[in-house]
SESEVEX-183673 format. One record per residue: x, y, z of N, C-alpha, C in turn; residue in one letter. Coordinates in steps of 0.1 Angstrom, whole numbers, always signed. Example, Ala and Ser with C-alpha at 12.3 -4.5 7.8 and 13.67 -1.06 7.14 Angstrom:
<pts>
PT,+132,-57,+78,+123,-45,+78,+132,-33,+78,A;
PT,+128,-22,+71,+137,-11,+71,+129,+0,+79,S;
</pts>
This chain:
<pts>
PT,+9,-91,+157,+20,-88,+149,+27,-98,+145,M;
PT,+29,-97,+131,+39,-111,+128,+53,-110,+127,S;
PT,+60,-120,+129,+77,-117,+127,+83,-110,+115,A;
PT,+73,-108,+104,+77,-104,+94,+75,-89,+91,A;
PT,+71,-83,+102,+67,-68,+104,+81,-61,+103,E;
PT,+82,-50,+97,+95,-42,+98,+96,-34,+112,L;
PT,+107,-35,+118,+108,-31,+131,+115,-14,+128,T;
PT,+114,-5,+136,+119,+9,+135,+131,+8,+131,P;
PT,+141,-1,+136,+154,+1,+131,+157,-6,+117,P;
PT,+149,-13,+111,+150,-15,+98,+145,-6,+89,E;
PT,+133,+1,+95,+130,+10,+87,+138,+24,+82,A;
PT,+144,+25,+95,+155,+35,+95,+165,+31,+85,A;
PT,+170,+20,+85,+180,+14,+77,+177,+14,+62,R;
PT,+163,+10,+62,+158,+9,+43,+157,+27,+39,W;
PT,+153,+36,+49,+152,+46,+42,+165,+53,+40,A;
PT,+174,+48,+49,+185,+56,+44,+192,+50,+35,D;
PT,+190,+38,+32,+195,+30,+17,+189,+39,+5,R;
PT,+176,+44,+11,+169,+50,-2,+174,+66,-3,A;
PT,+181,+69,+4,+183,+83,+7,+177,+90,+14,G;
PT,+170,+86,+22,+158,+95,+27,+163,+93,+43,L;
PT,+175,+96,+46,+176,+96,+62,+165,+103,+72,P;
PT,+162,+92,+83,+152,+97,+91,+157,+103,+104,L;
PT,+151,+113,+112,+155,+118,+124,+148,+103,+132,P;
PT,+156,+102,+145,+151,+93,+154,+139,+92,+158,A;
PT,+131,+101,+159,+116,+102,+165,+109,+98,+154,D;
PT,+111,+94,+138,+103,+90,+132,+104,+78,+124,R;
PT,+113,+70,+131,+115,+55,+129,+103,+47,+133,H;
PT,+97,+47,+144,+84,+40,+151,+75,+43,+138,T;
PT,+72,+55,+135,+59,+60,+125,+61,+55,+113,A;
PT,+74,+54,+109,+79,+49,+95,+76,+35,+92,A;
PT,+81,+29,+104,+78,+12,+103,+62,+8,+105,A;
PT,+58,+18,+114,+42,+13,+113,+36,+16,+100,A;
PT,+39,+26,+94,+34,+33,+80,+37,+22,+69,T;
PT,+48,+18,+70,+53,+6,+59,+46,-7,+64,A;
PT,+45,-11,+74,+36,-24,+79,+21,-21,+75,N;
PT,+16,-11,+77,+1,-8,+74,-1,-11,+59,H;
PT,+8,-4,+49,+9,-6,+36,+11,-20,+30,I;
PT,+21,-26,+40,+22,-42,+35,+11,-52,+37,H;
PT,+2,-48,+48,-11,-55,+51,-22,-52,+41,S;
PT,-21,-39,+35,-32,-34,+27,-28,-42,+14,V;
PT,-14,-44,+7,-12,-47,-3,-14,-62,-2,V;
PT,-12,-69,+8,-14,-85,+9,-29,-85,+7,A;
PT,-39,-78,+14,-53,-82,+8,-56,-81,-4,V;
PT,-48,-70,-10,-53,-67,-26,-49,-76,-35,L;
PT,-35,-86,-29,-32,-94,-37,-41,-110,-35,R;
PT,-49,-108,-27,-55,-121,-23,-70,-119,-32,E;
PT,-73,-108,-37,-84,-105,-44,-86,-110,-58,L;
PT,-95,-117,-65,-98,-125,-74,-106,-114,-85,D;
PT,-99,-107,-93,-107,-99,-100,-112,-105,-117,F;
PT,-111,-119,-117,-114,-127,-126,-116,-120,-140,G;
PT,-128,-113,-143,-130,-112,-158,-131,-96,-158,D;
PT,-128,-89,-149,-124,-74,-145,-115,-69,-157,T;
PT,-121,-63,-165,-110,-54,-176,-99,-43,-170,P;
PT,-87,-45,-175,-79,-33,-174,-83,-20,-172,P;
PT,-78,-11,-163,-81,+0,-161,-79,+9,-178,A;
PT,-70,+3,-185,-70,+10,-202,-82,+8,-210,A;
PT,-92,-4,-204,-104,-4,-208,-116,+3,-205,A;
PT,-112,+13,-194,-120,+22,-190,-123,+36,-199,Y;
PT,-134,+41,-202,-135,+52,-210,-144,+59,-197,R;
PT,-138,+73,-195,-144,+81,-187,-153,+90,-196,A;
PT,-164,+90,-189,-176,+99,-195,-188,+89,-203,G;
PT,-183,+78,-204,-192,+69,-212,-202,+59,-201,E;
PT,-199,+63,-188,-209,+52,-180,-221,+62,-177,E;
PT,-230,+52,-173,-247,+58,-171,-246,+62,-158,R;
PT,-255,+71,-157,-259,+75,-140,-270,+75,-143,H;
PT,-275,+67,-132,-288,+67,-129,-288,+63,-112,D;
PT,-301,+64,-108,-305,+61,-95,-304,+47,-89,A;
PT,-305,+39,-101,-307,+21,-98,-293,+19,-87,A;
PT,-299,+10,-83,-291,+4,-72,-288,-12,-73,V;
</pts>
């Protein structure tokens, strides 16, 4: 665990500031969930998408379906 991880009291404070007060038994779960989301986003930020077009360039239904791998 890194020092930057959200603690249960911090999670409760942030939830309360957002207008979502949490019961005491949910503080630990909320902190764990927030830390997990943060770790996933951190990995996504490291990805190099290079020449990948933005999602707006994708046209559903125009892809070719075949069994080639």
